[in-house]
C-alpha positions as a printed Julia matrix, in Angstrom:
318×3 Matrix{Float64}:
 -24.46   -5.2    -2.83
 -24.12   -3.57    0.73
 -22.17   -0.45    1.84
 -19.15   -2.4     3.25
 -18.53   -4.3     0.0
 -18.51   -1.13   -2.19
 -16.24    0.78    0.18
 -13.86   -2.07    1.36
 -12.43   -2.41    4.72
 -10.33   -0.39    7.19
  -7.53   -2.13    8.73
  -6.41   -1.92   12.44
  -3.52    0.42   13.53
  -1.17   -0.82   16.26
  -1.41    2.52   17.99
  -3.6     5.72   17.39
  -0.92    8.02   18.81
   1.02    9.75   16.03
   4.43    9.02   17.57
   3.63    5.62   18.36
   2.48    4.93   14.84
   5.65    6.15   13.51
   7.51    3.93   15.88
   5.61    0.88   14.6
   6.19    1.87   11.08
   9.91    2.13   11.72
  10.05   -1.08   13.89
   8.06   -3.06   11.08
  10.33   -1.58    8.45
  13.41   -2.89   10.22
  11.9    -6.18   10.62
  10.89   -6.33    6.97
  14.37   -5.18    5.54
  15.97   -7.87    7.92
  13.67  -10.72    6.83
  13.99   -9.84    3.11
  17.74   -9.61    3.38
  17.98  -12.93    5.32
  15.79  -14.89    2.89
  17.33  -13.34   -0.27
  20.83  -14.36    1.02
  19.7   -18.02    1.38
  18.0   -18.01   -1.88
  21.1   -16.72   -3.64
  23.43  -18.93   -1.85
  21.38  -21.92   -2.59
  21.04  -21.13   -6.31
  24.82  -20.16   -7.08
  26.61  -22.43   -4.77
  27.18  -25.88   -6.26
  27.7   -27.56   -2.89
  24.09  -26.52   -1.87
  22.43  -28.19   -4.72
  20.93  -31.02   -2.43
  17.39  -31.86   -1.49
  17.61  -30.19    1.93
  18.66  -26.81    0.49
  16.3   -27.2    -2.41
  13.49  -27.31    0.12
  15.07  -24.5     2.37
  15.25  -22.38   -0.78
  11.46  -22.64   -1.39
  10.92  -22.18    2.27
  12.7   -18.86    2.16
  10.91  -17.72   -1.05
   7.53  -18.72    0.76
   8.7   -16.69    4.04
   9.68  -13.74    1.55
   6.32  -13.66   -0.07
   4.43  -14.14    3.28
   5.81  -11.15    5.13
   5.54   -8.99    1.86
   1.91   -9.76    1.71
   1.07   -8.24    5.06
   3.8    -5.92    6.46
   4.2    -3.45    3.65
   0.65   -2.54    3.83
   0.63   -2.16    7.58
   3.8     0.13    7.31
   2.03    2.32    4.63
  -1.2     2.55    6.78
   0.85    3.62    9.76
   2.47    6.63    7.93
  -0.55    7.53    5.85
  -3.68    9.14    6.79
  -5.86    6.22    5.57
  -6.16    2.64    6.93
  -8.35    1.59    4.0
  -8.03   -1.68    1.93
 -10.08   -2.18   -1.1
 -12.52   -5.29   -1.03
 -10.6    -6.9    -3.84
  -7.15   -6.06   -2.15
  -8.66   -7.78    0.85
  -9.57  -10.92   -0.94
  -6.21  -10.97   -2.73
  -4.34  -10.48    0.8
  -6.4   -13.09    2.45
  -5.88  -15.69   -0.42
  -2.09  -14.96   -0.52
  -1.81  -15.38    3.27
  -3.52  -18.75    3.44
  -1.89  -19.96    0.17
   1.62  -19.17    1.51
   1.08  -20.43    4.97
  -0.6   -23.68    3.63
   2.29  -24.28    1.18
   4.78  -23.53    3.89
   3.3   -26.39    6.2
   3.66  -28.7     3.22
   7.34  -27.72    2.75
   8.08  -28.21    6.25
   6.54  -31.64    6.14
   8.61  -32.44    3.04
  11.87  -31.19    4.95
  11.0   -33.73    7.75
  10.65  -36.48    5.16
  13.97  -35.59    3.69
  15.73  -35.75    7.01
  14.02  -39.07    7.78
  15.32  -40.52    4.38
  18.82  -39.05    5.05
  19.29  -40.5     8.47
  16.98  -43.73    8.54
  17.56  -44.76    4.82
  21.02  -43.25    3.89
  21.71  -45.87    1.25
  18.54  -45.17   -0.56
  18.75  -41.51   -0.07
  19.76  -40.38   -3.78
  17.06  -42.6    -5.32
  14.2   -41.65   -3.13
  15.11  -38.04   -2.98
  15.67  -37.46   -6.49
  15.27  -34.26   -8.35
  11.8   -35.5    -9.8
  10.72  -36.32   -6.16
  11.65  -33.02   -4.64
   9.84  -31.14   -7.44
   6.71  -33.3    -6.92
   6.67  -32.66   -3.08
   7.08  -28.91   -3.84
   4.19  -28.91   -6.44
   1.86  -30.8    -3.9
   2.69  -28.23   -1.16
   1.94  -25.4    -3.52
  -1.23  -27.16   -4.88
  -2.54  -27.85   -1.32
  -1.95  -24.24   -0.22
  -3.73  -22.95   -3.54
  -6.74  -25.09   -2.69
  -6.96  -23.81    0.82
  -6.25  -20.21   -0.39
  -9.3   -20.76   -2.94
 -11.53  -22.27   -0.18
 -10.95  -19.71    2.63
 -11.29  -16.61    0.35
 -14.27  -17.77   -1.53
 -15.97  -19.05    1.74
 -15.4   -15.92    3.69
 -16.23  -13.32    1.03
 -19.37  -15.33    0.05
 -20.85  -14.16    3.54
 -22.89  -10.98    3.8
 -21.03   -8.2     5.63
 -22.94   -5.52    7.57
 -22.47   -2.78   10.2
 -18.81   -1.74   10.82
 -16.14   -2.41    8.05
 -13.17   -1.93   10.61
 -11.09   -5.15   10.83
  -9.6    -5.6    14.39
  -6.36   -6.95   12.59
  -3.42   -5.37   10.79
  -4.13   -7.53    7.5
  -7.2    -9.51    6.26
  -7.47  -12.63    8.15
 -10.39  -14.89    8.42
 -11.06  -14.73   12.28
 -11.27  -11.04   12.17
 -13.4   -10.84    9.15
 -15.93  -13.04   10.54
 -16.65  -10.61   13.23
 -17.98   -8.35   10.45
 -20.53  -10.78    8.98
 -24.23  -10.48    9.58
 -25.1   -14.08   10.36
 -24.21  -15.76   13.68
 -23.64  -19.19   12.05
 -20.82  -19.77    9.49
 -21.22  -23.39    8.56
 -19.34  -23.05    5.23
 -16.37  -21.68    7.12
 -16.45  -24.19    9.7
 -16.32  -27.0     7.16
 -13.28  -25.16    5.59
 -11.64  -24.65    8.71
 -12.0   -28.27    9.48
 -10.24  -29.09    6.24
  -7.51  -27.01    7.2
  -7.15  -28.39   10.37
  -7.07  -31.85    9.1
  -4.42  -30.87    6.5
  -2.15  -29.18    9.41
  -2.76  -32.1    11.55
  -1.9   -34.78    9.11
   1.32  -32.74    8.4
   2.0   -32.6    12.05
   1.59  -36.39   12.31
   4.01  -37.04    9.34
   6.48  -34.68   10.96
   6.28  -36.38   14.32
   6.49  -39.86   13.07
   9.55  -38.74   10.99
  11.39  -37.54   14.12
  10.37  -40.43   16.11
  11.99  -42.9    13.59
  14.96  -40.47   13.43
  15.42  -40.43   17.21
  15.25  -44.21   17.49
  17.62  -44.76   14.47
  20.11  -42.47   16.11
  20.03  -44.32   19.32
  19.98  -47.74   17.58
  23.06  -47.36   15.39
  25.01  -44.84   17.66
  25.16  -42.09   15.25
  26.55  -38.67   16.21
  23.45  -37.19   18.07
  24.61  -33.95   18.15
  25.06  -33.71   14.22
  21.71  -35.5    13.47
  19.75  -33.34   15.99
  21.37  -30.1    14.86
  19.19  -30.11   11.54
  16.17  -31.71   13.25
  15.72  -29.51   16.38
  15.57  -26.14   14.44
  12.98  -27.66   12.14
  10.78  -28.69   15.24
  11.23  -25.46   16.59
   9.89  -23.63   13.38
   6.94  -26.14   13.04
   5.85  -25.98   16.59
   5.8   -22.07   16.53
   4.05  -22.0    13.11
   1.45  -24.53   13.87
   0.8   -23.5    17.44
   0.11  -19.84   16.67
  -2.03  -20.63   13.7
  -4.06  -23.02   15.71
  -4.61  -20.38   18.34
  -5.65  -17.79   15.9
  -8.11  -20.04   13.94
  -9.39  -22.31   16.62
  -9.76  -19.71   19.36
 -13.61  -19.04   20.19
 -15.01  -16.12   18.17
 -15.51  -12.78   20.34
 -16.63   -9.37   19.44
 -14.22   -7.89   21.85
 -11.09   -6.83   20.25
  -8.03   -8.51   21.92
  -4.5    -7.65   21.94
  -3.69  -11.42   22.01
  -5.24  -11.71   18.62
  -2.98   -9.2    17.22
   0.18  -10.65   18.96
  -0.76  -14.17   17.55
  -1.22  -13.0    14.08
   2.2   -11.36   14.3
   3.59  -14.65   15.51
   2.64  -16.55   12.55
   2.71  -13.96    9.73
   5.78  -11.96   10.71
   7.92  -13.73   13.15
   8.63  -17.11   11.25
   9.89  -15.3     7.95
  12.18  -13.3    10.23
  13.36  -16.14   12.47
  13.57  -19.02   10.05
  16.74  -18.03    8.2
  18.47  -17.64   11.67
  17.28  -20.83   13.07
  18.25  -22.85   10.03
  21.63  -21.03    9.5
  22.87  -20.69   12.95
  24.53  -24.23   13.26
  24.62  -24.99    9.6
  28.19  -25.26    8.52
  27.59  -25.54    4.77
  25.46  -22.28    4.62
  28.08  -20.52    6.73
  31.03  -21.77    4.59
  29.01  -20.61    1.53
  28.41  -17.19    2.98
  32.15  -16.9     4.11
  33.18  -17.56    0.48
  30.81  -15.02   -0.95
  32.22  -12.45    1.58
  35.71  -13.29    0.82
  35.08  -12.96   -2.85
  33.21   -9.66   -2.44
  36.19   -8.07   -0.35
  38.72   -9.37   -2.99
  36.64   -7.92   -6.0
  36.24   -4.51   -4.08
  40.01   -4.45   -3.35
  40.77   -5.27   -7.05
  38.36   -2.38   -8.17
  40.05   -0.15   -5.64
  43.63   -0.94   -6.91
  42.53   -0.37  -10.5
  41.13    2.99   -9.79
  44.1     3.95   -7.56
  46.51    2.66  -10.37
  44.54    4.69  -13.13
  44.73    7.87  -11.09
């Protein structure tokens, strides 16, 4: 076992300057709090509001859970490193972090595909919607998404950490990611990783094809039977924005030619597929969603009513 394996790795700081490092910690903390709050609100609303117990919100609830876990797998450690004197992460910690990131991103791609299929059935086959998108079917689609993500997580983590690491143990990334770890390996060729990346690309591409086909059918159905296009596309366009941003940034990170030179682009791209989607997804999906806004309004009104009742009881008792 070589020295790097025994000591673990060092993660990259966003800034070496003390003040900038603290600003990064504050900025990432705010993002993390916002993302956690947004996704928790969606999860709570879709669990307790009976009107949101439909396939679309079933998938949205699981997407929020995946986003919550994804940002929790990377951002807290980066914040801790920014405010502490050490940038280290243990070898097993790095393995676990890489596994979780790949598992969650792989599962999220599957959930986004299932959401596009749900919209396709709802708009193109409305009479068969309840039969096709039954509770059992939704659970099966979710299980397949998690299974695919888990398989990819095992393949990527096992393939990456089966390589020999030598030289510097400093990862030029704020979390353990495959492209950054490959720069620390001894061998020039990574045949195993190339095969695994090809499997991941095929999986993501097949999901993209399914999503595109679903929306092509939706587009032509809306035009053919003269549905209200604004209502139909209000749920479809946000989904396309999320999918495009997620897959494009992920493809840039994993398919970009490997270079020994640390690049700020690598850091920005990793932020865009690991931090930005969990923060923006709730906003994108809720901004024009009347059901979620209505459910949130009810909760807010009930909260005000309960708060006022408690205040009146306390005042009366005094």
